[in-house]
PASEBA-1860 file (N, C-alpha, C; in nm, 3 decimals):
! residues 331
1> XXXXXXXX> 9.160/11.950/9.902/9.314/11.968/9.882/9.367/11.887/9.816 ~ 9.437/11.966/9.708/9.499/11.909/9.562/9.593/11.767/9.618 ~ 9.600/11.674/9.534/9.678/11.537/9.580/9.810/11.633/9.595 ~ 9.916/11.704/9.529/10.006/11.710/9.583/10.066/11.814/9.665 ~ 9.967/11.896/9.691/9.944/11.962/9.861/9.933/11.844/9.940 ~ 9.837/11.784/9.950/9.821/11.628/10.055/9.923/11.569/10.064 ~ 10.021/11.539/9.982/10.100/11.486/9.996/10.243/11.557/10.039 ~ 10.229/11.679/10.046/10.310/11.756/10.099/10.277/11.798/10.243
9> XXXXXXXX> 10.168/11.798/10.277/10.134/11.837/10.419/10.117/11.681/10.503 ~ 10.151/11.580/10.409/10.125/11.446/10.499/10.308/11.441/10.532 ~ 10.403/11.454/10.441/10.531/11.460/10.450/10.568/11.555/10.576 ~ 10.518/11.665/10.581/10.564/11.824/10.666/10.491/11.740/10.823 ~ 10.359/11.671/10.807/10.341/11.616/10.993/10.427/11.493/11.024 ~ 10.456/11.392/10.910/10.526/11.335/10.954/10.689/11.372/11.016 ~ 10.751/11.473/10.939/10.853/11.524/10.991/10.848/11.565/11.157 ~ 10.718/11.652/11.143/10.689/11.708/11.277/10.695/11.568/11.391
17> XXXXXXXX> 10.609/11.496/11.362/10.606/11.358/11.453/10.712/11.303/11.476 ~ 10.804/11.295/11.382/10.961/11.241/11.405/11.010/11.321/11.506 ~ 11.002/11.459/11.504/11.116/11.542/11.575/11.071/11.524/11.704 ~ 10.918/11.541/11.760/10.874/11.508/11.888/10.905/11.356/11.907 ~ 10.866/11.253/11.840/10.928/11.100/11.873/11.085/11.107/11.925 ~ 11.163/11.169/11.870/11.321/11.191/11.906/11.334/11.263/12.020 ~ 11.253/11.339/12.038/11.272/11.434/12.156/11.236/11.345/12.270 ~ 11.143/11.306/12.248/11.096/11.187/12.381/11.173/11.083/12.402
25> XXXXXXXX> 11.236/11.026/12.312/11.281/10.944/12.297/11.443/10.967/12.364 ~ 11.476/11.067/12.350/11.603/11.127/12.390/11.573/11.155/12.567 ~ 11.474/11.219/12.595/11.407/11.284/12.734/11.370/11.152/12.843 ~ 11.316/11.058/12.793/11.253/10.937/12.864/11.351/10.796/12.837 ~ 11.352/10.771/12.971/11.426/10.638/12.985/11.454/10.579/13.189 ~ 11.495/10.491/13.170/11.554/10.409/13.339/11.588/10.542/13.406 ~ 11.692/10.638/13.320/11.734/10.736/13.419/11.693/10.862/13.391 ~ 11.616/10.960/13.467/11.521/11.065/13.460/11.614/11.139/13.455
33> XXXXXXXX> 11.567/11.219/13.366/11.646/11.353/13.281/11.540/11.451/13.233 ~ 11.596/11.586/13.250/11.526/11.679/13.174/11.607/11.741/13.063 ~ 11.567/11.891/13.010/11.582/11.919/12.894/11.726/12.008/12.961 ~ 11.736/12.058/13.092/11.835/12.102/13.139/11.947/12.027/13.125 ~ 11.917/11.879/13.197/12.065/11.780/13.139/12.107/11.792/13.027 ~ 11.993/11.799/12.916/12.067/11.773/12.796/12.100/11.893/12.714 ~ 12.090/12.035/12.784/12.176/12.108/12.770/12.302/12.141/12.837 ~ 12.286/12.080/12.962/12.422/12.084/13.030/12.537/12.012/12.962
41> XXXXXXXX> 12.470/11.883/12.914/12.585/11.799/12.814/12.624/11.879/12.676 ~ 12.557/11.949/12.634/12.570/12.048/12.525/12.702/12.147/12.514 ~ 12.698/12.186/12.657/12.765/12.284/12.654/12.900/12.240/12.726 ~ 12.891/12.128/12.832/12.995/12.082/12.905/13.013/11.972/12.854 ~ 12.966/11.884/12.787/13.027/11.774/12.718/13.041/11.680/12.839 ~ 12.964/11.657/12.950/12.971/11.551/13.043/12.945/11.415/12.981 ~ 13.083/11.317/13.053/13.061/11.227/12.955/12.945/11.113/13.040 ~ 12.867/11.159/13.147/12.771/11.068/13.199/12.670/11.078/13.087
49> XXXXXXXX> 12.613/11.211/13.123/12.486/11.241/12.989/12.545/11.204/12.841 ~ 12.643/11.193/12.787/12.682/11.153/12.697/12.652/11.023/12.646 ~ 12.701/10.963/12.761/12.654/10.805/12.749/12.487/10.787/12.724 ~ 12.407/10.843/12.843/12.286/10.873/12.830/12.216/10.894/12.709 ~ 12.230/11.035/12.709/12.168/11.130/12.573/12.244/11.073/12.430 ~ 12.384/11.067/12.384/12.403/11.009/12.265/12.446/10.885/12.249 ~ 12.516/10.810/12.327/12.514/10.631/12.331/12.440/10.558/12.315 ~ 12.324/10.577/12.418/12.244/10.499/12.435/12.074/10.571/12.365
57> XXXXXXXX> 12.038/10.695/12.422/11.918/10.718/12.369/11.915/10.761/12.210 ~ 11.977/10.825/12.191/11.985/10.888/12.025/12.021/10.744/11.935 ~ 12.160/10.685/11.952/12.174/10.575/11.902/12.029/10.464/11.875 ~ 11.991/10.449/11.985/11.896/10.325/11.969/11.770/10.405/11.906 ~ 11.747/10.525/11.918/11.635/10.592/11.830/11.651/10.600/11.688 ~ 11.764/10.652/11.636/11.830/10.650/11.525/11.801/10.470/11.421 ~ 11.864/10.416/11.517/11.834/10.269/11.457/11.697/10.198/11.449 ~ 11.625/10.213/11.560/11.493/10.228/11.522/11.409/10.279/11.403
65> XXXXXXXX> 11.451/10.399/11.344/11.385/10.488/11.293/11.469/10.414/11.120 ~ 11.585/10.373/11.117/11.628/10.346/11.018/11.570/10.146/10.975 ~ 11.576/10.096/11.109/11.494/9.937/11.078/11.337/9.955/11.034 ~ 11.266/10.075/11.082/11.131/10.094/11.071/11.122/10.119/10.931 ~ 11.204/10.224/10.864/11.207/10.275/10.743/11.251/10.147/10.648 ~ 11.334/10.079/10.665/11.366/9.952/10.562/11.252/9.871/10.600 ~ 11.199/9.817/10.693/11.081/9.705/10.663/10.969/9.777/10.609 ~ 10.961/9.885/10.634/10.846/9.932/10.533/10.868/9.960/10.387
73> XXXXXXXX> 10.995/10.058/10.360/11.027/10.003/10.199/11.005/9.846/10.147 ~ 11.046/9.794/10.213/11.058/9.653/10.193/10.905/9.584/10.175 ~ 10.825/9.661/10.264/10.649/9.593/10.248/10.598/9.685/10.097 ~ 10.646/9.778/10.093/10.598/9.849/9.986/10.646/9.778/9.848 ~ 10.749/9.756/9.879/10.772/9.714/9.694/10.718/9.574/9.706 ~ 10.688/9.468/9.813/10.652/9.355/9.817/10.498/9.362/9.778 ~ 10.436/9.445/9.824/10.319/9.464/9.804/10.263/9.508/9.659 ~ 10.364/9.595/9.612/10.333/9.599/9.466/10.378/9.506/9.387
81> XXXXXXXX> 10.482/9.433/9.434/10.557/9.310/9.347/10.407/9.194/9.342 ~ 10.380/9.173/9.458/10.251/9.094/9.459/10.126/9.107/9.419 ~ 10.105/9.268/9.432/9.982/9.337/9.405/9.846/9.254/9.504 ~ 9.917/9.252/9.627/9.833/9.223/9.750/9.870/9.301/9.833 ~ 9.788/9.368/9.922/9.835/9.433/10.061/9.868/9.362/10.154 ~ 9.834/9.243/10.152/9.867/9.134/10.300/10.026/9.106/10.274 ~ 10.094/9.146/10.161/10.244/9.080/10.125/10.292/9.205/10.259 ~ 10.376/9.125/10.305/10.503/9.191/10.375/10.688/9.141/10.382
89> XXXXXXXX> 10.754/9.222/10.412/10.877/9.159/10.427/10.907/9.039/10.392 ~ 10.851/8.988/10.507/10.870/8.838/10.522/10.803/8.704/10.461 ~ 10.744/8.746/10.373/10.650/8.655/10.307/10.716/8.551/10.221 ~ 10.876/8.628/10.170/10.944/8.531/10.089/11.028/8.405/10.172 ~ 11.015/8.449/10.295/11.093/8.356/10.402/11.226/8.423/10.470 ~ 11.206/8.551/10.431/11.340/8.636/10.478/11.343/8.612/10.666 ~ 11.200/8.644/10.739/11.249/8.652/10.854/11.258/8.507/10.914 ~ 11.170/8.376/10.821/11.221/8.249/10.931/11.406/8.239/10.915
97> XXXXXXXX> 11.407/8.267/10.757/11.582/8.213/10.741/11.657/8.306/10.895 ~ 11.602/8.397/10.857/11.703/8.481/10.967/11.723/8.460/11.129 ~ 11.583/8.427/11.119/11.553/8.365/11.267/11.642/8.245/11.311 ~ 11.643/8.138/11.179/11.700/8.013/11.207/11.844/8.038/11.216 ~ 11.918/8.135/11.133/12.047/8.190/11.144/12.069/8.209/11.287 ~ 12.010/8.321/11.348/12.017/8.344/11.447/12.038/8.265/11.593 ~ 11.937/8.158/11.553/11.906/8.046/11.683/12.046/7.945/11.640 ~ 12.053/7.920/11.563/12.188/7.817/11.479/12.330/7.871/11.563
105> XXXXXXXX> 12.329/8.006/11.526/12.447/8.069/11.601/12.449/8.047/11.780 ~ 12.388/8.069/11.836/12.362/8.070/11.938/12.353/7.900/11.980 ~ 12.301/7.791/11.927/12.345/7.667/11.965/12.502/7.611/11.910 ~ 12.553/7.689/11.834/12.664/7.662/11.823/12.792/7.722/11.940 ~ 12.718/7.822/11.994/12.806/7.895/12.104/12.859/7.987/12.081 ~ 12.821/8.048/11.960/12.895/8.194/11.910/12.842/8.324/11.950 ~ 12.732/8.297/11.977/12.688/8.448/12.039/12.760/8.551/12.082 ~ 12.826/8.509/12.145/12.908/8.609/12.200/13.043/8.678/12.075
113> XXXXXXXX> 13.084/8.606/11.953/13.139/8.665/11.892/13.125/8.764/11.835 ~ 13.212/8.838/11.749/13.184/8.937/11.632/13.301/8.902/11.535 ~ 13.231/8.979/11.399/13.331/9.009/11.309/13.284/9.136/11.203 ~ 13.369/9.193/11.169/13.351/9.319/11.043/13.243/9.426/11.139 ~ 13.256/9.434/11.293/13.148/9.540/11.363/13.016/9.482/11.392 ~ 13.020/9.360/11.356/12.837/9.290/11.385/12.876/9.161/11.456 ~ 12.788/9.134/11.559/12.813/9.015/11.630/12.808/8.920/11.523 ~ 12.850/8.771/11.521/12.819/8.667/11.459/12.659/8.633/11.461
121> XXXXXXXX> 12.609/8.649/11.546/12.438/8.625/11.543/12.371/8.703/11.437 ~ 12.418/8.826/11.415/12.365/8.946/11.303/12.400/8.887/11.165 ~ 12.540/8.819/11.174/12.593/8.777/11.036/12.529/8.620/10.997 ~ 12.498/8.579/11.098/12.448/8.407/11.058/12.278/8.461/11.002 ~ 12.232/8.561/11.084/12.080/8.596/11.024/12.092/8.637/10.896 ~ 12.177/8.727/10.887/12.162/8.811/10.743/12.195/8.695/10.642 ~ 12.316/8.618/10.637/12.339/8.518/10.577/12.229/8.416/10.501 ~ 12.159/8.348/10.682/12.092/8.252/10.631/11.925/8.312/10.553
129> XXXXXXXX> 11.924/8.420/10.604/11.796/8.492/10.548/11.812/8.537/10.387 ~ 11.916/8.548/10.372/11.942/8.628/10.224/11.957/8.490/10.106 ~ 12.018/8.367/10.196/12.031/8.247/10.120/11.907/8.200/10.086 ~ 11.831/8.189/10.206/11.689/8.099/10.179/11.600/8.168/10.048 ~ 11.608/8.290/10.061/11.505/8.355/9.972/11.562/8.382/9.813 ~ 11.709/8.347/9.809/11.791/8.294/9.665/11.738/8.141/9.648 ~ 11.745/8.118/9.733/11.668/7.963/9.670/11.543/7.955/9.639 ~ 11.469/8.024/9.734/11.321/8.040/9.688/11.324/8.115/9.538
137> XXXXXXXX> 11.373/8.197/9.483/11.361/8.265/9.370/11.407/8.175/9.299 ~ 11.508/8.089/9.268/11.569/7.969/9.174/11.462/7.880/9.184 ~ 11.408/7.808/9.288/11.307/7.732/9.257/11.182/7.795/9.204 ~ 11.131/7.900/9.207/11.025/7.915/9.165/11.026/7.968/9.016 ~ 11.162/7.946/8.949/11.171/7.988/8.808/11.189/7.842/8.739 ~ 11.039/7.778/8.716/11.086/7.702/8.644/11.063/7.687/8.497 ~ 11.135/7.623/8.419/11.139/7.642/8.273/11.139/7.797/8.224 ~ 11.225/7.852/8.291/11.231/8.010/8.266/11.083/8.087/8.262
145> XXXXXXXX> 10.987/8.040/8.338/10.895/8.126/8.340/10.843/8.151/8.487 ~ 10.817/8.260/8.503/10.810/8.325/8.625/10.652/8.396/8.636 ~ 10.610/8.324/8.801/10.497/8.305/8.814/10.499/8.378/8.969 ~ 10.405/8.496/8.982/10.432/8.546/9.158/10.365/8.427/9.227 ~ 10.261/8.383/9.174/10.198/8.261/9.274/10.316/8.182/9.333 ~ 10.385/8.138/9.231/10.464/8.015/9.264/10.582/8.076/9.364 ~ 10.638/8.196/9.314/10.719/8.244/9.459/10.642/8.265/9.563 ~ 10.545/8.345/9.579/10.491/8.326/9.726/10.453/8.188/9.760
153> XXXXXXXX> 10.435/8.083/9.736/10.385/7.958/9.786/10.508/7.907/9.843 ~ 10.636/7.889/9.729/10.742/7.860/9.774/10.820/7.909/9.896 ~ 10.804/8.052/9.873/10.833/8.118/10.031/10.782/8.093/10.173 ~ 10.652/8.055/10.127/10.583/7.995/10.266/10.625/7.869/10.306 ~ 10.643/7.815/10.181/10.667/7.642/10.247/10.824/7.667/10.276 ~ 10.896/7.741/10.207/11.077/7.737/10.281/11.040/7.802/10.441 ~ 10.980/7.908/10.437/10.973/7.951/10.574/10.936/7.876/10.692 ~ 10.820/7.754/10.624/10.791/7.667/10.735/10.891/7.576/10.729
161> XXXXXXXX> 10.996/7.529/10.678/11.094/7.443/10.681/11.152/7.536/10.814 ~ 11.212/7.618/10.747/11.334/7.730/10.853/11.238/7.718/10.985 ~ 11.117/7.737/10.993/11.058/7.754/11.135/11.089/7.644/11.218 ~ 11.067/7.539/11.125/11.074/7.401/11.205/11.226/7.365/11.246 ~ 11.337/7.391/11.175/11.430/7.382/11.192/11.460/7.449/11.360 ~ 11.398/7.597/11.343/11.425/7.675/11.471/11.407/7.626/11.594 ~ 11.266/7.524/11.552/11.210/7.497/11.672/11.295/7.366/11.726 ~ 11.330/7.281/11.614/11.397/7.195/11.658/11.561/7.227/11.755
169> XXXXXXXX> 11.611/7.331/11.684/11.709/7.395/11.775/11.748/7.451/11.937 ~ 11.570/7.516/11.914/11.560/7.547/12.091/11.509/7.414/12.142 ~ 11.435/7.301/12.114/11.442/7.225/12.197/11.570/7.118/12.236 ~ 11.689/7.121/12.129/11.809/7.075/12.174/11.871/7.172/12.292 ~ 11.857/7.278/12.284/11.951/7.386/12.362/11.859/7.458/12.446 ~ 11.811/7.415/12.570/11.737/7.483/12.635/11.785/7.584/12.691 ~ 11.929/7.584/12.725/11.965/7.664/12.794/11.988/7.793/12.706 ~ 11.990/7.798/12.594/11.967/7.942/12.505/11.831/7.979/12.495
177> XXXXXXXX> 11.721/7.916/12.514/11.626/7.976/12.502/11.585/8.097/12.504 ~ 11.580/8.136/12.603/11.564/8.297/12.667/11.630/8.398/12.559 ~ 11.729/8.362/12.538/11.802/8.473/12.442/11.769/8.450/12.295 ~ 11.714/8.340/12.277/11.654/8.301/12.132/11.532/8.352/12.110 ~ 11.446/8.319/12.234/11.338/8.381/12.224/11.324/8.540/12.217 ~ 11.430/8.649/12.303/11.456/8.756/12.314/11.471/8.815/12.174 ~ 11.551/8.751/12.052/11.585/8.759/11.909/11.476/8.768/11.870 ~ 11.366/8.650/11.846/11.279/8.625/11.770/11.185/8.735/11.793
185> XXXXXXXX> 11.157/8.806/11.909/11.032/8.892/11.910/11.093/9.005/11.900 ~ 11.238/9.053/11.884/11.236/9.208/11.817/11.307/9.274/11.946 ~ 11.403/9.325/11.939/11.488/9.438/12.023/11.575/9.529/11.984 ~ 11.596/9.643/12.027/11.673/9.732/12.028/11.786/9.762/12.107 ~ 11.787/9.631/12.217/11.878/9.689/12.328/12.001/9.697/12.326 ~ 12.065/9.601/12.215/12.203/9.614/12.214/12.222/9.733/12.084 ~ 12.177/9.820/12.076/12.213/9.906/11.959/12.338/9.977/11.974 ~ 12.391/10.004/11.898/12.551/10.073/11.910/12.558/10.164/11.735
193> XXXXXXXX> 12.651/10.251/11.763/12.686/10.362/11.628/12.713/10.256/11.512 ~ 12.771/10.148/11.531/12.856/10.085/11.435/12.720/10.030/11.311 ~ 12.649/9.975/11.431/12.473/9.923/11.365/12.415/10.016/11.294 ~ 12.439/10.149/11.306/12.351/10.262/11.268/12.443/10.297/11.111 ~ 12.554/10.281/11.130/12.628/10.333/11.057/12.677/10.232/10.934 ~ 12.582/10.091/10.940/12.623/9.988/10.883/12.434/10.018/10.789 ~ 12.353/10.018/10.871/12.240/10.002/10.800/12.176/10.115/10.720 ~ 12.245/10.266/10.736/12.236/10.394/10.683/12.248/10.347/10.535
201> XXXXXXXX> 12.403/10.348/10.489/12.413/10.317/10.358/12.333/10.210/10.266 ~ 12.290/10.112/10.339/12.193/9.998/10.290/12.068/10.083/10.241 ~ 11.983/10.093/10.325/11.860/10.215/10.303/11.860/10.321/10.224 ~ 11.943/10.399/10.212/11.997/10.508/10.119/12.027/10.444/9.959 ~ 12.072/10.323/9.982/12.096/10.263/9.859/11.961/10.208/9.770 ~ 11.926/10.144/9.854/11.785/10.045/9.842/11.668/10.186/9.783 ~ 11.670/10.284/9.855/11.567/10.370/9.823/11.604/10.418/9.698 ~ 11.709/10.471/9.650/11.754/10.515/9.560/11.726/10.454/9.419
209> XXXXXXXX> 11.739/10.338/9.476/11.683/10.192/9.340/11.530/10.211/9.325 ~ 11.476/10.181/9.431/11.335/10.206/9.457/11.262/10.302/9.390 ~ 11.331/10.430/9.410/11.280/10.554/9.362/11.300/10.561/9.193 ~ 11.425/10.471/9.158/11.478/10.499/9.028/11.361/10.433/8.922 ~ 11.317/10.300/9.000/11.227/10.226/8.930/11.090/10.225/8.970 ~ 11.089/10.341/9.031/10.928/10.366/9.070/10.815/10.341/8.974 ~ 10.863/10.398/8.866/10.742/10.411/8.735/10.738/10.271/8.669 ~ 10.835/10.203/8.673/10.804/10.047/8.639/10.729/9.990/8.762
217> XXXXXXXX> 10.732/9.995/8.859/10.664/9.905/8.956/10.518/9.944/8.923 ~ 10.471/10.110/8.903/10.395/10.129/8.835/10.317/10.062/8.754 ~ 10.411/10.021/8.654/10.350/9.945/8.555/10.340/9.791/8.549 ~ 10.404/9.748/8.652/10.374/9.619/8.690/10.244/9.619/8.752 ~ 10.174/9.677/8.791/10.033/9.691/8.864/9.939/9.677/8.741 ~ 9.979/9.691/8.625/9.890/9.689/8.495/9.933/9.530/8.445 ~ 10.038/9.456/8.482/10.038/9.288/8.438/10.158/9.283/8.369 ~ 10.247/9.187/8.380/10.371/9.179/8.300/10.328/9.206/8.147
225> XXXXXXXX> 10.233/9.161/8.082/10.237/9.154/7.932/10.232/9.328/7.911 ~ 10.126/9.386/7.960/10.114/9.533/7.950/10.236/9.606/7.987 ~ 10.334/9.561/8.088/10.435/9.633/8.136/10.544/9.642/8.029 ~ 10.552/9.499/7.962/10.632/9.480/7.874/10.620/9.536/7.745 ~ 10.477/9.513/7.713/10.440/9.650/7.614/10.478/9.773/7.577 ~ 10.491/9.858/7.722/10.499/9.948/7.753/10.626/10.030/7.790 ~ 10.726/9.871/7.732/10.908/9.933/7.723/10.920/9.900/7.850 ~ 10.890/9.816/7.946/10.964/9.813/8.087/11.018/9.682/8.062
233> XXXXXXXX> 11.169/9.682/8.115/11.236/9.529/8.097/11.115/9.438/8.253 ~ 11.083/9.405/8.226/10.985/9.323/8.353/11.090/9.205/8.425 ~ 11.158/9.148/8.344/11.224/9.045/8.436/11.349/9.100/8.514 ~ 11.354/9.202/8.466/11.512/9.249/8.526/11.431/9.342/8.654 ~ 11.332/9.378/8.627/11.306/9.488/8.730/11.231/9.395/8.821 ~ 11.160/9.285/8.820/11.107/9.183/8.910/11.271/9.144/8.987 ~ 11.358/9.084/8.941/11.483/9.038/9.010/11.523/9.136/9.078 ~ 11.559/9.298/9.048/11.610/9.407/9.098/11.482/9.460/9.249
241> XXXXXXXX> 11.378/9.432/9.221/11.323/9.469/9.322/11.309/9.363/9.421 ~ 11.295/9.222/9.377/11.303/9.112/9.484/11.471/9.104/9.567 ~ 11.529/9.159/9.484/11.674/9.178/9.568/11.649/9.302/9.662 ~ 11.637/9.382/9.602/11.616/9.528/9.743/11.571/9.466/9.837 ~ 11.412/9.462/9.860/11.335/9.414/9.926/11.390/9.332/10.034 ~ 11.431/9.218/9.955/11.536/9.113/10.071/11.641/9.180/10.097 ~ 11.707/9.229/10.067/11.844/9.326/10.121/11.762/9.388/10.267 ~ 11.680/9.455/10.250/11.611/9.574/10.330/11.555/9.457/10.462
249> XXXXXXXX> 11.512/9.366/10.431/11.443/9.275/10.559/11.581/9.192/10.612 ~ 11.672/9.178/10.553/11.752/9.069/10.607/11.862/9.184/10.710 ~ 11.874/9.290/10.650/11.950/9.412/10.752/11.905/9.420/10.847 ~ 11.771/9.448/10.838/11.687/9.475/10.923/11.697/9.384/11.039 ~ 11.667/9.249/11.005/11.653/9.132/11.126/11.793/9.112/11.185 ~ 11.907/9.141/11.105/12.014/9.111/11.151/12.089/9.204/11.258 ~ 11.985/9.305/11.267/12.051/9.438/11.387/11.955/9.419/11.503 ~ 11.798/9.368/11.445/11.681/9.399/11.580/11.666/9.257/11.598
257> XXXXXXXX> 11.667/9.152/11.530/11.578/9.066/11.538/11.430/9.065/11.467 ~ 11.374/8.985/11.517/11.256/8.959/11.383/11.115/9.069/11.452 ~ 11.083/9.185/11.386/11.022/9.312/11.402/10.908/9.246/11.318 ~ 10.774/9.227/11.349/10.666/9.185/11.234/10.606/9.309/11.232 ~ 10.511/9.303/11.125/10.373/9.317/11.092/10.421/9.506/11.040 ~ 10.561/9.553/11.080/10.552/9.667/11.023/10.570/9.705/10.869 ~ 10.574/9.598/10.792/10.606/9.653/10.620/10.481/9.606/10.567 ~ 10.363/9.559/10.646/10.266/9.518/10.607/10.145/9.623/10.635
265> XXXXXXXX> 10.141/9.715/10.764/10.029/9.787/10.817/10.115/9.936/10.733 ~ 10.218/9.941/10.752/10.267/10.094/10.722/10.230/10.122/10.541 ~ 10.274/10.045/10.468/10.252/10.102/10.332/10.081/10.051/10.297 ~ 10.016/10.036/10.378/9.880/10.023/10.382/9.839/10.184/10.409 ~ 9.880/10.165/10.505/9.809/10.319/10.554/9.864/10.419/10.484 ~ 9.945/10.463/10.407/10.016/10.531/10.314/9.964/10.534/10.200 ~ 9.942/10.362/10.166/9.846/10.424/10.009/9.713/10.477/10.021 ~ 9.639/10.452/10.190/9.493/10.474/10.201/9.509/10.639/10.184
273> XXXXXXXX> 9.648/10.672/10.259/9.625/10.844/10.250/9.644/10.900/10.130 ~ 9.769/10.857/10.043/9.816/10.939/9.937/9.815/10.912/9.774 ~ 9.759/10.765/9.788/9.706/10.681/9.679/9.823/10.575/9.656 ~ 9.807/10.484/9.528/9.902/10.401/9.505/10.037/10.455/9.399 ~ 10.065/10.557/9.379/10.190/10.590/9.297/10.308/10.545/9.391 ~ 10.364/10.515/9.305/10.463/10.455/9.396/10.637/10.539/9.372 ~ 10.606/10.654/9.291/10.715/10.760/9.324/10.683/10.840/9.437 ~ 10.566/10.842/9.518/10.578/10.916/9.644/10.532/10.796/9.742
281> XXXXXXXX> 10.515/10.695/9.720/10.488/10.559/9.829/10.578/10.522/9.886 ~ 10.698/10.481/9.804/10.847/10.434/9.858/10.892/10.536/9.962 ~ 10.883/10.652/9.920/10.978/10.756/10.016/10.865/10.778/10.165 ~ 10.735/10.804/10.148/10.652/10.800/10.283/10.657/10.694/10.289 ~ 10.641/10.578/10.298/10.671/10.468/10.355/10.764/10.434/10.442 ~ 10.899/10.443/10.389/10.989/10.468/10.495/10.950/10.557/10.571 ~ 10.929/10.690/10.561/10.926/10.798/10.644/10.840/10.789/10.760 ~ 10.733/10.690/10.712/10.620/10.697/10.798/10.672/10.554/10.888
289> XXXXXXXX> 10.725/10.437/10.803/10.754/10.329/10.912/10.886/10.379/11.004 ~ 10.990/10.462/10.964/11.096/10.479/11.072/11.012/10.564/11.201 ~ 10.928/10.636/11.143/10.868/10.681/11.296/10.752/10.616/11.361 ~ 10.696/10.549/11.266/10.605/10.454/11.389/10.715/10.353/11.449 ~ 10.810/10.319/11.393/10.846/10.231/11.483/10.940/10.324/11.621 ~ 11.009/10.406/11.579/11.042/10.503/11.697/10.950/10.529/11.816 ~ 10.810/10.505/11.784/10.727/10.543/11.862/10.695/10.416/11.950 ~ 10.687/10.311/11.863/10.679/10.184/11.940/10.815/10.169/12.032
297> XXXXXXXX> 10.940/10.197/11.981/11.042/10.146/12.087/11.029/10.226/12.187 ~ 10.966/10.347/12.182/10.965/10.438/12.331/10.855/10.350/12.425 ~ 10.770/10.345/12.343/10.646/10.238/12.413/10.730/10.130/12.477 ~ 10.795/10.038/12.450/10.840/9.897/12.461/10.941/9.933/12.576 ~ 10.995/10.013/12.599/11.122/10.087/12.670/11.020/10.147/12.818 ~ 10.938/10.215/12.791/10.842/10.260/12.925/10.733/10.216/12.984 ~ 10.676/10.149/12.904/10.539/10.121/12.914/10.531/10.038/13.092 ~ 10.628/9.941/13.083/10.654/9.864/13.206/10.752/9.875/13.238
305> XXXXXXXX> 10.805/10.055/13.243/10.952/10.071/13.357/10.981/10.050/13.438 ~ 11.057/10.007/13.505/11.227/9.986/13.432/11.244/9.830/13.309 ~ 11.136/9.761/13.335/11.177/9.662/13.266/11.098/9.655/13.097 ~ 11.159/9.605/13.020/11.169/9.651/12.883/11.081/9.536/12.793 ~ 10.992/9.573/12.733/10.911/9.466/12.648/10.989/9.474/12.526 ~ 11.012/9.332/12.462/11.063/9.330/12.317/10.962/9.395/12.228 ~ 11.026/9.477/12.151/10.954/9.571/12.018/10.824/9.463/11.959 ~ 10.875/9.358/11.905/10.773/9.291/11.853/10.626/9.269/11.921
313> XXXXXXXX> 10.624/9.254/12.039/10.504/9.256/12.105/10.445/9.385/12.119 ~ 10.493/9.489/12.085/10.423/9.615/12.038/10.375/9.602/11.893 ~ 10.443/9.587/11.816/10.417/9.582/11.657/10.289/9.486/11.659 ~ 10.306/9.402/11.697/10.187/9.252/11.698/10.061/9.285/11.745 ~ 10.080/9.373/11.881/9.953/9.446/11.894/9.880/9.570/11.802 ~ 9.943/9.635/11.699/9.888/9.700/11.615/9.874/9.594/11.530 ~ 9.975/9.522/11.462/9.965/9.476/11.267/9.832/9.352/11.306 ~ 9.843/9.278/11.426/9.747/9.134/11.424/9.593/9.202/11.386
321> XXXXXXXX> 9.533/9.236/11.447/9.392/9.294/11.411/9.428/9.403/11.317 ~ 9.521/9.455/11.261/9.498/9.515/11.092/9.508/9.365/11.020 ~ 9.610/9.293/10.999/9.579/9.167/10.930/9.450/9.098/10.891 ~ 9.404/9.074/11.061/9.245/9.030/11.017/9.141/9.099/10.960 ~ 9.200/9.227/10.954/9.072/9.326/10.923/9.105/9.313/10.791 ~ 9.229/9.292/10.733/9.248/9.282/10.591/9.169/9.166/10.525 ~ 9.254/9.041/10.575/9.193/8.955/10.544/9.054/8.915/10.523 ~ 8.960/8.967/10.614/8.788/8.944/10.606/8.762/9.061/10.509
329> XXX> 8.827/9.201/10.492/8.788/9.271/10.366/8.830/9.232/10.218 ~ 8.924/9.145/10.234/8.937/9.054/10.098/8.910/8.930/10.029 ~ 8.829/8.871/10.147/8.788/8.718/10.167/8.743/8.665/10.004
END
């Protein structure tokens, strides 16, 4: 099969799987429903069925898709950025910073407050995560010389500090421990249409920027000096990609909590199937990641129904063995 036809077939297959996943997400839940119930809602606009199908299940499935697409796109960018398949959206400290922000909000007793359509917990997560990665980037630029290894190690160190502060806050406020742990493991329980409407524009904008600079990412893989000699503005491209990947991860964490490994395993899968060309890798990684997280959320809702598992447990079951495989393969 020719490469272009292979990519088209892969995209069509993903779309069919996504449609099936969305259909199952609409049909399956704590309340038993059938296609006849959905048809009755479409014809008669029954308010009870509207709440079940539209406000709960469809909203949640779409938010899961958007978050999965954002994390996967962020992972694809960072894996090309670091030229390392073990990089993921949280390698520069976004996850640890966002987690610290969320737990800090709970510790201050502000978890129930909201502003601009988001809970203060989400805003704290976004703000602290973005601030931490900005600090990491500034600290890694010593004497105007940029090194990927410096950024990577600085991010790991900053993430360790943020994780320590998070543990300290949990120790001080044992009464908020259950809510904080649920946030740290990720969930779409509180999904609403305002969150969908907020995340979607960020994803669309970041995907457009990534596609626009995809050729520059292909050049970055050859090395900064070679890329510069071929006409790519390396410093500006690197800053843009780092900002885009951070924004995607921070927005995702701010609405769903910490969901690990999606940005690690999905771009790697897609790269194996379609190749390393970022002109196709970015878009197909986003589509694959969104589909993957919709299916994971479906499992989280149903595997122990009516009890719901945090979605981070499901993604970790897939991601941790894959990470170990990559680690030993590249030892």
